Structure formats: C-alpha cells, structure tokens
ZAKOLDREN-829404 format. One line per 3 residues: their letters; for each residue x, y, z of N, C-alpha, C. Coordinates in nm, 3 decimals. Layout:
% residues N
A = X,Y,Z,X,Y,Z,X,Y,Z  ...
END
This chain:
% residues 127
MKI = 13.590,20.805,15.436,13.518,20.782,15.314,13.574,20.877,15.209  13.601,20.824,15.093,13.651,20.905,14.982,13.547,20.905,14.872  13.532,21.018,14.806,13.442,21.031,14.693,13.525,21.070,14.572
FLY = 13.516,20.991,14.466,13.586,21.021,14.342,13.483,21.064,14.239  13.502,21.180,14.181,13.411,21.231,14.080,13.475,21.220,13.942  13.396,21.178,13.847,13.440,21.165,13.709,13.355,21.254,13.621
KNI = 13.419,21.313,13.520,13.352,21.411,13.436,13.252,21.349,13.340  13.277,21.228,13.294,13.189,21.168,13.195,13.198,21.016,13.200  13.128,20.953,13.110,13.123,20.807,13.106,13.258,20.744,13.072
LKN = 13.348,20.823,13.013,13.481,20.772,12.981,13.570,20.765,13.105  13.515,20.804,13.216,13.583,20.799,13.346,13.708,20.887,13.351  13.699,21.005,13.289,13.806,21.102,13.304,13.799,21.156,13.446
FFE = 13.905,21.135,13.521,13.906,21.177,13.661,13.882,21.326,13.671  13.789,21.364,13.756,13.752,21.504,13.773,13.801,21.559,13.907  13.768,21.486,14.014,13.801,21.538,14.144,13.792,21.430,14.251
FLR = 13.873,21.446,14.353,13.870,21.359,14.470,13.825,21.443,14.588  13.729,21.394,14.664,13.679,21.467,14.779,13.699,21.386,14.906  13.734,21.454,15.010,13.735,21.388,15.140,13.591,21.388,15.189
GHN = 13.543,21.272,15.220,13.406,21.260,15.268,13.404,21.258,15.419  13.358,21.148,15.473,13.347,21.131,15.617,13.348,20.982,15.644  13.335,20.943,15.768,13.344,20.802,15.803,13.212,20.727,15.791
DKI = 13.102,20.796,15.770,12.972,20.732,15.758,12.954,20.672,15.620  12.881,20.560,15.614,12.854,20.497,15.485,12.759,20.583,15.402  12.787,20.592,15.273,12.701,20.662,15.178,12.622,20.557,15.101
FCL = 12.490,20.571,15.099,12.404,20.478,15.027,12.366,20.529,14.889  12.365,20.662,14.870,12.322,20.717,14.741,12.384,20.855,14.720  12.421,20.884,14.597,12.468,21.015,14.556,12.383,21.055,14.437
RWN = 12.326,21.176,14.441,12.242,21.223,14.330,12.285,21.363,14.290  12.318,21.378,14.161,12.352,21.510,14.108,12.226,21.594,14.099  12.242,21.724,14.122,12.131,21.818,14.112,12.100,21.842,13.965
PYD = 11.979,21.810,13.918,11.948,21.827,13.776,11.936,21.973,13.733  11.929,22.064,13.829,11.915,22.206,13.800,12.047,22.282,13.806  12.149,22.220,13.865,12.276,22.289,13.888,12.390,22.186,13.885
DDR = 12.472,22.190,13.781,12.580,22.094,13.762,12.688,22.100,13.871  12.688,22.205,13.950,12.790,22.222,14.053,12.745,22.173,14.190  12.631,22.102,14.196,12.580,22.058,14.325,12.534,21.913,14.320
FVT = 12.552,21.841,14.432,12.496,21.707,14.447,12.469,21.681,14.595  12.397,21.572,14.621,12.360,21.535,14.758,12.404,21.391,14.782  12.454,21.363,14.903,12.481,21.226,14.944,12.394,21.195,15.066
VGV = 12.348,21.070,15.074,12.271,21.025,15.190,12.328,20.893,15.238  12.307,20.865,15.366,12.359,20.740,15.420,12.324,20.724,15.567  12.418,20.666,15.641,12.396,20.635,15.782,12.375,20.765,15.861
KHI = 12.251,20.787,15.902,12.211,20.902,15.985,12.262,21.036,15.933  12.263,21.052,15.799,12.308,21.180,15.747,12.253,21.208,15.608  12.256,21.336,15.575,12.238,21.387,15.439,12.336,21.503,15.427
KFW = 12.410,21.508,15.318,12.505,21.617,15.296,12.479,21.680,15.161  12.484,21.811,15.159,12.461,21.891,15.040,12.595,21.948,14.996  12.642,21.907,14.878,12.775,21.942,14.828,12.762,22.050,14.720
TKA = 12.854,22.147,14.724,12.856,22.256,14.627,13.000,22.281,14.582  13.016,22.305,14.451,13.148,22.338,14.399,13.187,22.476,14.450  13.309,22.484,14.501,13.360,22.610,14.555,13.506,22.623,14.516
GGG = 13.536,22.718,14.427,13.673,22.733,14.381,13.719,22.610,14.309  13.831,22.552,14.354,13.884,22.432,14.291,13.837,22.303,14.355  13.744,22.310,14.448,13.700,22.189,14.518,13.551,22.190,14.545
MTA = 13.511,22.109,14.642,13.371,22.099,14.681,13.361,22.120,14.831  13.253,22.183,14.875,13.227,22.196,15.018,13.095,22.128,15.049  13.082,22.078,15.171,12.961,22.007,15.211,12.896,22.075,15.330
KQG = 12.762,22.075,15.329,12.685,22.122,15.444,12.601,22.006,15.493  12.606,21.981,15.622,12.529,21.874,15.684,12.382,21.915,15.687  12.293,21.821,15.655,12.150,21.846,15.665,12.108,21.860,15.810
VFG = 12.012,21.951,15.835,11.963,21.976,15.969,11.828,21.907,15.986  11.825,21.802,16.069,11.701,21.728,16.092,11.606,21.807,16.183  11.660,21.870,16.286,11.582,21.956,16.375,11.462,21.889,16.440
KVA = 11.366,21.971,16.483,11.248,21.922,16.553,11.154,21.843,16.463  11.160,21.868,16.333,11.071,21.799,16.239,11.094,21.648,16.243  11.217,21.607,16.272,11.250,21.464,16.276,11.178,21.391,16.389
GKQ = 11.135,21.464,16.491,11.062,21.403,16.602,11.153,21.338,16.704  11.093,21.254,16.788,11.166,21.189,16.898,11.279,21.100,16.850  11.263,21.038,16.734,11.365,20.945,16.685,11.491,21.015,16.640
GKQ = 11.484,21.142,16.610,11.602,21.216,16.565,11.649,21.172,16.427  11.779,21.179,16.406,11.836,21.144,16.276,11.810,20.997,16.244  11.775,20.971,16.120,11.753,20.835,16.072,11.842,20.810,15.951
NQM = 11.869,20.685,15.922,11.942,20.651,15.800,11.860,20.697,15.681  11.927,20.762,15.587,11.862,20.805,15.464,11.913,20.714,15.353  11.821,20.647,15.285,11.857,20.541,15.190,11.864,20.587,15.044
CVV = 11.782,20.686,15.008,11.775,20.730,14.868,11.735,20.876,14.864  11.758,20.940,14.749,11.728,21.082,14.735,11.686,21.113,14.592  11.595,21.208,14.578,11.553,21.260,14.448,11.530,21.410,14.465
FGK = 11.555,21.487,14.359,11.532,21.631,14.366,11.387,21.663,14.335  11.338,21.770,14.396,11.201,21.815,14.376,11.192,21.909,14.257  11.103,22.006,14.269,11.075,22.098,14.159,11.179,22.207,14.141
TAD = 11.262,22.229,14.243,11.362,22.335,14.236,11.500,22.281,14.274  11.601,22.362,14.250,11.738,22.323,14.283,11.759,22.312,14.433  11.672,22.377,14.512,11.688,22.379,14.657,11.598,22.281,14.731
SCI = 11.528,22.195,14.659,11.440,22.100,14.727,11.475,21.957,14.688  11.473,21.869,14.786,11.493,21.728,14.759,11.413,21.645,14.858  11.394,21.519,14.823,11.313,21.427,14.900,11.396,21.302,14.924
TGG = 11.397,21.254,15.048,11.473,21.134,15.080,11.381,21.027,15.136  11.423,20.904,15.114,11.354,20.789,15.171,11.434,20.737,15.288  11.369,20.721,15.402,11.438,20.681,15.523,11.440,20.532,15.546
GDG = 11.536,20.489,15.624,11.544,20.350,15.664,11.430,20.309,15.756  11.358,20.409,15.807,11.245,20.385,15.896,11.112,20.382,15.820  11.116,20.394,15.685,10.994,20.392,15.605,10.928,20.528,15.590
CIY = 10.989,20.633,15.643,10.933,20.768,15.632,10.991,20.839,15.510  10.919,20.939,15.461,10.967,21.027,15.354,11.005,21.159,15.419  11.121,21.210,15.383,11.173,21.334,15.437,11.183,21.436,15.325
IWT = 11.129,21.556,15.347,11.130,21.661,15.246,11.219,21.774,15.296  11.315,21.811,15.211,11.419,21.907,15.247,11.410,22.032,15.162  11.433,22.149,15.225,11.448,22.276,15.153,11.584,22.330,15.193
QVT = 11.668,22.352,15.093,11.808,22.385,15.114,11.870,22.276,15.201  11.916,22.304,15.320,11.979,22.200,15.404,11.892,22.162,15.524  11.768,22.209,15.527,11.682,22.190,15.644,11.565,22.096,15.614
LTR = 11.541,22.003,15.704,11.424,21.916,15.694,11.300,22.000,15.723  11.207,22.006,15.627,11.089,22.090,15.642,10.961,22.009,15.664  10.964,21.881,15.627,10.844,21.798,15.645,10.884,21.651,15.649
KVD = 10.810,21.575,15.729,10.832,21.431,15.740,10.698,21.362,15.725  10.693,21.263,15.635,10.572,21.183,15.616,10.595,21.050,15.686  10.530,21.033,15.801,10.548,20.912,15.881,10.484,20.791,15.816
KAH = 10.547,20.676,15.835,10.495,20.546,15.791,10.447,20.546,15.646  10.527,20.606,15.558,10.494,20.607,15.415,10.512,20.468,15.354  10.593,20.386,15.419,10.623,20.253,15.366,10.656,20.160,15.483
EGP = 10.620,20.034,15.468,10.660,19.936,15.569,10.801,19.892,15.538  10.893,19.923,15.624,11.033,19.892,15.599,11.104,20.006,15.529  11.234,19.991,15.506,11.315,20.098,15.447,11.271,20.134,15.305
LFC = 11.288,20.262,15.271,11.264,20.311,15.134,11.397,20.310,15.062  11.417,20.213,14.976,11.545,20.200,14.905,11.549,20.278,14.774  11.433,20.317,14.723,11.428,20.387,14.594,11.311,20.485,14.596
ITA = 11.333,20.603,14.542,11.228,20.704,14.535,11.248,20.784,14.407  11.137,20.824,14.344,11.146,20.904,14.223,11.032,21.004,14.219  11.054,21.118,14.156,10.951,21.220,14.141,10.891,21.205,14.001
VQD = 10.759,21.199,13.995,10.689,21.182,13.867,10.574,21.281,13.860  10.582,21.376,13.769,10.475,21.472,13.743,10.405,21.520,13.869  10.474,21.596,13.948,10.420,21.656,14.070,10.386,21.557,14.180
KVR = 10.425,21.431,14.167,10.400,21.332,14.270,10.531,21.261,14.303  10.538,21.206,14.419,10.653,21.126,14.457,10.606,20.981,14.466  10.682,20.891,14.404,10.649,20.749,14.409,10.759,20.675,14.482
F = 10.719,20.574,14.557,10.816,20.494,14.630,10.777,20.349,14.626
END
C-alpha cells in the first residue's frame, strides 16, 4: 500500500509513504497537530507522525479492551478533544476510543452493522 500526501488542493506533491499491505478505509489529519494523521482499515489503526524528512507509523494496540474478538476492521475515525485522543467506528458496529496508540474503551453494539461514518459534535459522538 502506498500513501501519497499532497500539501494543498492544488495537488502539489508533498510526500510518498510506504504503507502496508492492508486496505485503508479512512485517513484523518489531526486537527490539533499538522504533523500527525491516523489511518484505519482491515484489522488495524496506525498513528503517523512526521519525523525528520519522512513519516513514521505506530500500530494501534487493541489489547484486552478489544475482548475475545480481538482486532476488528476499523471503518472510520474522528479526533476527540485532544491531539492524543481519537474515536473509531468498527466493522462490528462497536465504537473504539483511543488514547495515544492504545485502545482505552470499547462501546459494544453501538450500531447494527458496520460504522462507516463518525463525527464528534459538542462533547458527543454521533454515528
């Protein structure tokens, strides 16, 4: 998987990143930090940070919070109140809440079917 970053709407080429072989469903820039973004997709979430002349990625840690099902497809992402928090919608209908790169909370059965879109609105999350 290749990720091409562009600096602006005029499509001035900014950077090419080596991704991974998993499909990416959504990329969201961090609204608090121009040097960071998150990608989500098939059984993964990656947190990208500008480092020197390139970008580095850290894999999200699902851990015990994910439960028996383990890693799930992540379909969409939105940032929370801080640069280190984000919320993802899972292909299993659950909402996943992340702090830095770690899953800290899971809301089971938030939706029947996959969550394809999620947005934060005045201290609430809507899906």
